[in-house]
N, CA and C atoms as an extended XYZ file, in Angstrom:
240
Properties=species:S:1:pos:R:3:atomname:S:1:resname:S:1:resid:I:1 pbc="F F F"
N         0.843       -1.181        0.000 N   UNK     1
C         0.000        0.000        0.000 CA  UNK     1
C         0.886        1.241        0.000 C   UNK     1
N         0.771        2.065       -1.015 N   UNK     2
C         1.570        3.279       -1.123 CA  UNK     2
C         0.866        4.425       -0.410 C   UNK     2
N         1.668        5.182        0.326 N   UNK     3
C         1.102        6.351        0.995 CA  UNK     3
C         1.060        7.520        0.015 C   UNK     3
N         0.340        8.524        0.386 N   UNK     4
C         0.238        9.728       -0.444 CA  UNK     4
C         1.610       10.374       -0.608 C   UNK     4
N         2.387       10.408        0.474 N   UNK     5
C         3.701       11.045        0.396 CA  UNK     5
C         4.661       10.266       -0.499 C   UNK     5
N         4.599        8.939       -0.464 N   UNK     6
C         5.486        8.161       -1.333 CA  UNK     6
C         5.090        8.306       -2.797 C   UNK     6
N         3.798        8.398       -3.068 N   UNK     7
C         3.337        8.632       -4.438 CA  UNK     7
C         3.788       10.010       -4.919 C   UNK     7
N         3.646       11.023       -4.062 N   UNK     8
C         4.075       12.372       -4.402 CA  UNK     8
C         5.575       12.417       -4.663 C   UNK     8
N         6.334       11.739       -3.815 N   UNK     9
C         7.790       11.712       -3.965 CA  UNK     9
C         8.187       11.058       -5.281 C   UNK     9
N         7.597        9.922       -5.579 N   UNK    10
C         7.928        9.216       -6.814 CA  UNK    10
C         7.578       10.061       -8.041 C   UNK    10
N         6.428       10.690       -8.011 N   UNK    11
C         6.018       11.546       -9.122 CA  UNK    11
C         6.957       12.738       -9.251 C   UNK    11
N         7.310       13.349       -8.138 N   UNK    12
C         8.210       14.499       -8.161 CA  UNK    12
C         9.578       14.127       -8.714 C   UNK    12
N        10.104       12.986       -8.303 N   UNK    13
C        11.404       12.554       -8.804 CA  UNK    13
C        11.363       12.278      -10.300 C   UNK    13
N        10.282       11.707      -10.777 N   UNK    14
C        10.130       11.451      -12.212 CA  UNK    14
C        10.080       12.765      -12.988 C   UNK    14
N         9.356       13.733      -12.479 N   UNK    15
C         9.287       15.043      -13.133 CA  UNK    15
C        10.664       15.706      -13.147 C   UNK    15
N        11.363       15.650      -12.022 N   UNK    16
C        12.705       16.247      -11.952 CA  UNK    16
C        13.656       15.586      -12.931 C   UNK    16
N        13.570       14.272      -13.024 N   UNK    17
C        14.433       13.554      -13.954 CA  UNK    17
C        14.159       14.007      -15.384 C   UNK    17
N        12.894       14.165      -15.735 N   UNK    18
C        12.536       14.612      -17.079 CA  UNK    18
C        12.975       16.048      -17.328 C   UNK    18
N        12.887       16.904      -16.318 N   UNK    19
C        13.294       18.293      -16.470 CA  UNK    19
C        14.803       18.453      -16.576 C   UNK    19
N        15.542       17.605      -15.863 N   UNK    20
C        16.992       17.746      -15.809 CA  UNK    20
C        17.670       17.309      -17.098 C   UNK    20
N        17.000       16.534      -17.920 N   UNK    21
C        17.610       16.047      -19.155 CA  UNK    21
C        17.734       17.210      -20.139 C   UNK    21
N        18.986       17.559      -20.467 N   UNK    22
C        19.220       18.537      -21.510 CA  UNK    22
C        19.278       19.995      -21.095 C   UNK    22
N        18.823       20.378      -19.923 N   UNK    23
C        18.879       21.803      -19.608 CA  UNK    23
C        20.003       22.166      -18.641 C   UNK    23
N        20.756       21.201      -18.176 N   UNK    24
C        21.936       21.488      -17.368 CA  UNK    24
C        21.683       21.798      -15.910 C   UNK    24
N        20.465       21.812      -15.469 N   UNK    25
C        20.210       22.085      -14.061 CA  UNK    25
C        18.732       22.163      -13.772 C   UNK    25
N        18.410       22.116      -12.505 N   UNK    26
C        17.022       22.148      -12.087 CA  UNK    26
C        16.853       23.258      -11.057 C   UNK    26
N        15.800       24.019      -11.183 N   UNK    27
C        15.475       25.070      -10.223 CA  UNK    27
C        14.106       24.759       -9.623 C   UNK    27
N        13.927       25.112       -8.369 N   UNK    28
C        12.684       24.832       -7.685 CA  UNK    28
C        11.910       26.115       -7.441 C   UNK    28
N        10.625       26.046       -7.639 N   UNK    29
C         9.732       27.136       -7.282 CA  UNK    29
C         8.723       26.560       -6.310 C   UNK    29
N         8.638       27.172       -5.154 N   UNK    30
C         7.695       26.684       -4.152 CA  UNK    30
C         6.440       27.540       -4.211 C   UNK    30
N         5.329       26.912       -4.478 N   UNK    31
C         4.061       27.617       -4.578 CA  UNK    31
C         3.273       27.424       -3.289 C   UNK    31
N         2.744       28.507       -2.779 N   UNK    32
C         1.935       28.484       -1.561 CA  UNK    32
C         0.532       28.925       -1.935 C   UNK    32
N        -0.438       28.133       -1.563 N   UNK    33
C        -1.840       28.505       -1.819 CA  UNK    33
C        -2.409       29.193       -0.586 C   UNK    33
N        -3.129       30.265       -0.801 N   UNK    34
C        -3.677       31.019        0.325 CA  UNK    34
C        -5.002       30.452        0.819 C   UNK    34
N        -5.684       29.695       -0.036 N   UNK    35
C        -6.906       29.018        0.372 CA  UNK    35
C        -7.067       27.763       -0.484 C   UNK    35
N        -8.012       26.936       -0.118 N   UNK    36
C        -8.208       25.686       -0.855 CA  UNK    36
C        -9.385       25.752       -1.821 C   UNK    36
N       -10.166       26.819       -1.752 N   UNK    37
C       -11.345       26.935       -2.605 CA  UNK    37
C       -11.132       27.857       -3.803 C   UNK    37
N        -9.939       28.446       -3.945 N   UNK    38
C        -9.642       29.411       -5.014 CA  UNK    38
C       -10.601       30.596       -4.992 C   UNK    38
N       -10.933       31.046       -3.816 N   UNK    39
C       -11.820       32.185       -3.646 CA  UNK    39
C       -11.002       33.475       -3.723 C   UNK    39
N       -11.442       34.453       -4.508 N   UNK    40
C       -10.698       35.715       -4.590 CA  UNK    40
C       -10.615       36.420       -3.234 C   UNK    40
N        -9.495       37.031       -2.973 N   UNK    41
C        -9.253       37.817       -1.747 CA  UNK    41
C        -9.466       37.019       -0.468 C   UNK    41
N        -9.171       35.750       -0.529 N   UNK    42
C        -9.348       34.890        0.641 CA  UNK    42
C        -7.970       34.404        1.096 C   UNK    42
N        -7.694       34.490        2.387 N   UNK    43
C        -6.397       34.104        2.929 CA  UNK    43
C        -6.602       33.370        4.243 C   UNK    43
N        -6.159       32.125        4.290 N   UNK    44
C        -6.251       31.327        5.514 CA  UNK    44
C        -4.846       31.149        6.075 C   UNK    44
N        -4.587       31.865        7.136 N   UNK    45
C        -3.258       31.868        7.741 CA  UNK    45
C        -2.786       30.457        8.112 C   UNK    45
N        -3.657       29.639        8.651 N   UNK    46
C        -3.264       28.296        9.098 CA  UNK    46
C        -2.870       27.404        7.916 C   UNK    46
N        -3.553       27.528        6.803 N   UNK    47
C        -3.221       26.738        5.607 CA  UNK    47
C        -1.845       27.142        5.083 C   UNK    47
N        -1.568       28.439        5.068 N   UNK    48
C        -0.271       28.931        4.605 CA  UNK    48
C         0.838       28.456        5.554 C   UNK    48
N         0.618       28.548        6.858 N   UNK    49
C         1.603       28.075        7.836 CA  UNK    49
C         1.914       26.592        7.637 C   UNK    49
N         0.876       25.803        7.420 N   UNK    50
C         1.053       24.364        7.232 CA  UNK    50
C         1.907       24.078        5.991 C   UNK    50
N         1.669       24.802        4.922 N   UNK    51
C         2.445       24.601        3.700 CA  UNK    51
C         3.902       25.026        3.882 C   UNK    51
N         4.114       26.135        4.579 N   UNK    52
C         5.476       26.613        4.814 CA  UNK    52
C         6.254       25.601        5.651 C   UNK    52
N         5.584       25.010        6.644 N   UNK    53
C         6.242       23.973        7.448 CA  UNK    53
C         6.550       22.737        6.606 C   UNK    53
N         5.593       22.311        5.799 N   UNK    54
C         5.767       21.102        4.992 CA  UNK    54
C         6.875       21.274        3.950 C   UNK    54
N         7.022       22.477        3.406 N   UNK    55
C         8.047       22.731        2.397 CA  UNK    55
C         9.402       23.094        3.009 C   UNK    55
N         9.458       23.188        4.324 N   UNK    56
C        10.687       23.519        5.058 CA  UNK    56
C        11.271       24.855        4.607 C   UNK    56
N        10.419       25.816        4.322 N   UNK    57
C        10.868       27.129        3.863 CA  UNK    57
C        11.671       27.832        4.950 C   UNK    57
N        11.192       27.816        6.185 N   UNK    58
C        11.910       28.490        7.273 CA  UNK    58
C        13.241       27.812        7.572 C   UNK    58
N        13.257       26.476        7.562 N   UNK    59
C        14.506       25.753        7.807 CA  UNK    59
C        15.536       26.058        6.725 C   UNK    59
N        15.085       26.140        5.483 N   UNK    60
C        15.981       26.465        4.376 CA  UNK    60
C        16.540       27.874        4.537 C   UNK    60
N        15.689       28.819        4.894 N   UNK    61
C        16.147       30.197        5.091 CA  UNK    61
C        17.156       30.282        6.231 C   UNK    61
N        16.905       29.573        7.321 N   UNK    62
C        17.846       29.581        8.451 CA  UNK    62
C        19.178       28.968        8.061 C   UNK    62
N        19.154       27.851        7.335 N   UNK    63
C        20.395       27.201        6.913 CA  UNK    63
C        21.203       28.110        5.995 C   UNK    63
N        20.532       28.781        5.083 N   UNK    64
C        21.234       29.692        4.177 CA  UNK    64
C        21.816       30.883        4.926 C   UNK    64
N        21.110       31.354        5.912 N   UNK    65
C        21.605       32.476        6.710 CA  UNK    65
C        22.869       32.073        7.471 C   UNK    65
N        22.974       30.792        7.854 N   UNK    66
C        24.133       30.316        8.606 CA  UNK    66
C        25.289       29.889        7.706 C   UNK    66
N        25.180       30.164        6.413 N   UNK    67
C        26.310       29.903        5.529 CA  UNK    67
C        26.218       28.627        4.728 C   UNK    67
N        25.070       28.043        4.603 N   UNK    68
C        24.890       26.845        3.794 CA  UNK    68
C        23.970       27.181        2.616 C   UNK    68
N        24.476       27.930        1.625 N   UNK    69
C        23.605       28.424        0.560 CA  UNK    69
C        23.217       27.390       -0.491 C   UNK    69
N        23.898       26.277       -0.539 N   UNK    70
C        23.601       25.283       -1.563 CA  UNK    70
C        23.923       23.897       -1.035 C   UNK    70
N        23.488       22.905       -1.758 N   UNK    71
C        23.785       21.524       -1.376 CA  UNK    71
C        25.021       21.055       -2.114 C   UNK    71
N        25.929       20.479       -1.378 N   UNK    72
C        27.124       19.945       -2.024 CA  UNK    72
C        26.818       18.554       -2.565 C   UNK    72
N        27.533       18.129       -3.597 N   UNK    73
C        27.318       16.774       -4.115 CA  UNK    73
C        27.616       15.726       -3.039 C   UNK    73
N        26.952       14.597       -3.129 N   UNK    74
C        27.072       13.560       -2.102 CA  UNK    74
C        28.512       13.080       -1.949 C   UNK    74
N        29.219       12.916       -3.060 N   UNK    75
C        30.616       12.456       -2.987 CA  UNK    75
C        31.487       13.472       -2.251 C   UNK    75
N        31.232       14.762       -2.467 N   UNK    76
C        31.958       15.806       -1.748 CA  UNK    76
C        31.630       15.754       -0.256 C   UNK    76
N        30.371       15.487        0.070 N   UNK    77
C        29.962       15.335        1.465 CA  UNK    77
C        30.725       14.179        2.119 C   UNK    77
N        30.805       13.058        1.432 N   UNK    78
C        31.529       11.895        1.978 CA  UNK    78
C        33.023       12.200        2.143 C   UNK    78
N        33.600       12.911        1.183 N   UNK    79
C        35.006       13.244        1.254 CA  UNK    79
C        35.304       14.112        2.477 C   UNK    79
N        34.436       15.059        2.744 N   UNK    80
C        34.645       15.944        3.898 CA  UNK    80
C        34.511       15.193        5.205 C   UNK    80
């Protein structure tokens, strides 16, 4: 039985693999939805907070502020 997160992960990796072929790199854009009903001028603070936590936006910002602006290749990580 596959969980929703494992299905999402597998789909995301497949998309990334397809995007990375031929363009030399991959960039990420994190989209945050302000509501779930697509209602104009509607903003649900709790939904936005939940998405920011799930996408690790704050953790990424903190890591970059502390001098870790990018991910090193795995082999370089092992070497260090």
